[in-house]
C-alpha angles and dihedrals in degrees: 000000000000125000114234119226111265098020106102091162087072092057118097088207092056091051092046090052092049095047092045090053092049092048092048090048089054091049093047089054093045094049096041096096090053090052088234129136122217092250091050089050092050093050094046092047091046091049091050094047096045092048090051087056095046115075091194096052090228100134111151133212090247091054090050092049093047094048092048092043090234126141108266093230092052090046089051092054094046093046090049089052091049089051090053089052089054098247099116143021127225113200137164112292112242096232108015114061091192093057135069126220111230123209137159123255119227087262089052091050091052092046096049091047090056092041094052090053091048094047092047091052092047091048093048090052093046097047097036088088087073095058110185091358091074093091091048090054092046091050093049092048091048090051093048092046094050092048097048106032096101102017098076 
């Protein structure tokens, strides 16, 4: 199928962009009362999950950025801001003197627990319109993501 000039509504990229913007708007609204941006949520959730998988608690900023597919410099700025807010701790890494180990504070753990519930509810509401097609969409997005992650 070719896309005719002047018909963006035929473009999968255009639809993806529109739906992504709607989804992010929903998440901004859902996270507003927690004073948390979507990127902050992603980095807190990623930090919590990676630390739960690491028995040594030595998860680094670079690992968090890579896992979240976020630019390391952006991740650094957001993590620094979250540290200032008291939601995470950056301490010397046990084996890499150039790196910092990142972990959540008790306040960060409470915040991410609430935020995960809120985001899951918002996502369920948003994607419920698809009914049984939700898994198809998730599968297609996983495929597209795995094919294009390092190509572009």
